[in-house]
C-alpha positions in Angstrom: 75.1 73.9 121.9 74.2 75.3 118.5 73.0 73.2 115.7 74.8 70.1 117.0 72.0 69.4 119.4 69.6 68.9 116.5 71.7 66.4 114.6 70.6 63.3 116.6 67.0 64.0 115.6 67.8 63.5 111.8 70.9 61.2 111.9 68.7 58.1 112.1 68.1 58.6 108.4 71.7 57.4 107.9 70.6 53.9 109.1 67.9 53.6 106.4 70.3 52.2 103.7 71.4 49.6 106.2 68.1 47.9 106.7 67.6 46.0 103.4 71.3 45.1 102.6 71.9 43.8 106.1 68.8 41.6 105.9 69.7 40.3 102.5 73.4 39.8 102.6 74.4 39.2 106.2 73.8 36.2 108.4 70.5 36.9 110.2 72.1 36.7 113.6 74.7 39.3 112.6 72.0 41.5 111.0 69.7 41.3 114.0 72.5 42.4 116.4 73.7 45.1 114.1 70.3 46.6 113.3 69.2 46.5 116.9 72.4 48.0 118.2 72.2 50.9 115.7 68.5 51.5 116.5 69.1 51.5 120.2 72.1 53.9 120.0 70.4 56.3 117.6 67.2 56.3 119.7 69.1 57.0 122.9 70.9 59.9 121.3 67.6 61.3 119.9 65.9 61.1 123.3 68.8 62.8 125.0 68.6 65.6 122.4 65.0 66.1 123.2 65.8 66.1 126.9 68.5 68.8 126.5 66.2 70.9 124.4 63.5 70.5 127.1 65.9 71.7 129.7 66.8 74.9 127.8 63.2 75.3 126.8 61.9 75.3 130.4 64.8 77.3 131.9 63.2 80.6 130.9 59.8 79.6 132.4 58.8 80.5 135.9 58.6 77.4 138.2 60.9 75.4 135.9 61.9 71.9 137.1 65.6 72.8 137.4 67.2 72.9 140.9 66.7 76.0 143.0 70.3 77.2 142.4 69.7 77.1 138.7 66.5 79.1 138.8 68.2 82.5 139.4 67.7 85.1 136.7 71.5 85.1 136.0 71.5 81.3 135.3 68.4 81.5 133.1 70.0 84.3 131.1 73.2 82.3 130.7 71.5 79.2 129.3 71.1 78.8 125.5 67.5 79.3 124.6 65.5 78.7 121.4 62.0 80.2 121.5 60.6 77.6 119.1 62.6 74.4 119.6 62.9 74.6 123.3 59.1 74.7 124.2 58.4 72.3 121.3 60.7 69.7 122.8 58.5 69.5 125.9 55.4 67.9 124.2 57.7 65.9 121.9 59.5 64.3 124.8 56.2 63.6 126.5 54.9 61.9 123.3 58.0 59.8 123.2 57.7 58.7 126.8 54.0 58.1 126.4 54.3 56.0 123.3 57.1 53.9 124.9 55.0 53.3 128.0 52.0 52.3 125.8 54.2 49.9 123.8 55.5 48.2 126.9 52.0 48.0 128.3 50.6 46.4 125.2 53.3 43.8 125.1 52.8 42.9 128.7 49.0 42.7 128.2 49.4 40.4 125.2 51.7 38.1 127.2 49.4 38.1 130.2 46.4 37.2 128.0 48.3 34.4 126.4 49.4 33.0 129.8 45.8 33.1 131.0 44.7 31.1 127.9 47.3 28.5 128.9 46.3 28.4 132.6 44.5 25.1 132.3 47.2 23.2 130.5 50.0 21.2 132.0 53.3 23.0 132.5 56.0 22.2 130.0 58.1 23.6 127.1 55.2 22.9 124.6 51.6 23.9 125.1 49.1 22.3 122.6 45.8 24.1 122.5 42.7 22.1 121.5 41.6 24.5 118.8 40.7 24.1 115.1 42.2 27.5 114.2 45.8 26.8 113.1 48.5 29.0 114.6 51.7 28.8 116.6 54.0 31.2 118.4 56.7 31.5 121.0 55.6 32.8 124.4 58.6 34.1 126.3 58.7 33.5 130.1 60.8 32.5 133.1 62.0 29.1 133.8 64.7 26.8 132.4 62.9 26.6 129.1 62.8 30.4 128.7 59.1 30.2 127.7 56.7 27.9 125.9 56.0 27.0 122.4 52.2 27.4 121.8 50.6 25.5 118.9 47.1 24.4 118.1 45.9 21.0 117.2 44.5 22.5 114.0 48.0 23.4 112.8 49.6 20.1 114.0 47.1 18.1 112.0 48.0 19.9 108.8 51.7 19.2 109.1 53.6 15.9 108.7 56.0 14.7 111.4 59.1 16.3 109.7 57.3 19.6 109.3 56.2 19.5 112.9 59.9 19.1 114.0 60.8 22.0 111.8 58.1 24.2 113.3 59.0 23.4 116.9 62.7 24.0 116.1 61.9 27.4 114.7 59.8 28.4 117.8 62.4 27.0 120.2 65.1 29.1 118.4 63.0 32.2 119.2 63.0 31.3 122.9 66.6 30.3 123.1 67.8 33.4 121.2 65.5 35.7 123.3 64.4 37.3 120.0 61.5 39.1 121.8 64.1 41.3 123.4 65.5 42.5 120.1 61.9 43.2 118.9 61.1 45.1 122.1 64.3 47.3 121.7 63.6 48.2 118.1 59.9 49.0 118.8 60.9 51.3 121.6 63.5 52.9 119.3 60.8 53.5 116.8 58.7 55.2 119.5 61.7 57.5 120.3 62.2 58.5 116.7 59.9 57.6 113.8 62.8 57.6 111.4 63.9 54.3 112.9 60.7 52.5 111.9 62.4 50.8 108.8 64.9 49.2 111.2 62.0 47.9 113.2 60.6 46.1 110.2 64.0 44.8 109.2 64.7 43.3 112.6 61.3 41.6 112.6 62.4 39.9 109.4 66.0 39.1 110.4 64.8 37.6 113.7 62.5 35.2 111.8 65.3 34.4 109.4 67.6 33.8 112.4 65.1 31.2 113.7 64.8 29.7 110.2 68.5 29.1 110.0 68.7 27.6 113.5 65.7 25.3 112.6 67.4 24.3 109.3 70.6 23.4 111.1 68.8 21.3 113.7 66.5 19.5 111.2 69.2 19.1 108.6 66.9 19.9 105.7 66.3 23.4 104.5 63.5 22.5 102.2 61.6 20.8 105.0 61.8 24.0 107.1 60.7 26.1 104.0 57.7 23.8 103.4 56.7 23.9 107.1 56.8 27.7 107.1 54.9 28.0 103.8 52.2 25.7 105.0 51.8 27.4 108.4 51.6 30.8 106.7 48.9 29.7 104.3 46.8 28.2 107.1 47.4 30.8 109.8 45.2 33.9 109.8 46.2 35.6 113.0 48.7 35.3 115.9 49.1 37.4 119.0 50.7 40.7 118.0 54.3 41.4 119.1 55.2 37.7 119.7 57.7 35.8 117.5 55.9 33.4 115.2 56.9 31.2 112.3 54.4 33.0 110.1 55.6 36.5 110.8 57.4 38.7 108.3 57.5 38.4 104.5 57.1 34.6 104.2 57.9 34.3 100.4 61.4 36.0 101.0 62.0 33.7 103.9 61.1 30.6 101.9 63.3 31.7 99.0 66.2 32.2 101.4 65.7 28.7 102.8 65.7 27.2 99.4 69.1 28.9 98.8 72.5 28.0 100.4 73.0 29.0 104.0 74.4 32.5 104.4 78.0 32.9 105.5 78.5 33.8 109.2 80.2 37.1 108.6 80.9 39.3 111.6 81.4 42.5 109.6 80.5 42.8 105.9 83.3 43.7 103.4 83.5 47.4 102.7 83.2 47.0 98.9 79.8 45.4 99.1 76.4 47.2 99.4 76.0 45.9 102.9 79.4 47.0 103.9 78.9 50.6 102.6 75.5 50.8 104.3 77.0 49.4 107.6 79.8 52.0 107.6 77.3 54.8 106.7 75.1 53.8 109.7 78.1 53.4 111.9 79.3 56.9 111.0 75.8 58.4 111.6 75.6 56.7 115.0 79.1 57.9 115.9 78.2 61.5 114.9 74.9 61.3 116.8 76.6 60.1 119.9 79.3 62.8 119.7 76.8 65.5 119.1 74.7 64.4 122.1 77.7 64.2 124.3 79.0 67.6 123.2 75.6 69.2 123.8 75.3 67.6 127.2 78.8 68.6 128.4 78.3 72.1 127.1 75.0 72.5 129.0 76.5 71.1 132.2 79.5 73.5 131.9 77.2 76.5 131.4 75.1 75.6 134.3 78.1 75.0 136.6 79.7 78.3 135.5 76.5 80.3 135.9 75.7 78.7 139.3 79.2 79.6 140.5 78.8 83.2 139.4 
């Protein structure tokens, strides 16, 4: 396998230049899909790399988890082995799996607690909590509405009717676009490889911008949406972590974007732009990472088959 097996661990660095240009110059929907796809592919290759290193790291150990036919001394001797990287991959992969499980558990706990808080309210697409503390968020869930928009009376009383419509349009856009799934994917990707954390922050921003643009199109007034988001951000102190909310992300950047013309709906950025160069760089890094992982996996399988046949 050689050094190729280590490439997927560092190639996520090639996606760093993509985060900010994509968020600034691409349509938020395109940027969200692009960043999430790159993060998922790079994280998958990185995890596969750790798994392959774990296999070759445990092959020399007595009682290794390989099948019985692969536990013969001849097979162990035929496997590529690194005295440092192989054993080190075992706790690294365990840490990746542990952090991913913890992230999923925290997300489920937050949603469960939110649903319990709404247990006494009538079922419907909107849940109004009688609370003075102003906040609002989109709570994903089953059903034809795809979840519920949760808002407090404290926030509603601070907004005028037009701003309320903008707020509800924003939160409904989160539910309709299933933005929580994009956020979950990039968070799990960041658990798999810390180098992907900038993409996690970028997707959190682009998902909010995506909802902003949908709300602006539905309301028909970009300034009204910007005003509603600005007011809600000034009033809101806290929201449940991990859930899409109108006050999430860098609000001044979002407001400035709403006060500017709507971004073009480009599917792929032009090559001669900063976003285009960053996109091609990330695409090249993702491709090399996938090829390196596939080459290492195929090599290991061929070695195991040959050694087992012998």
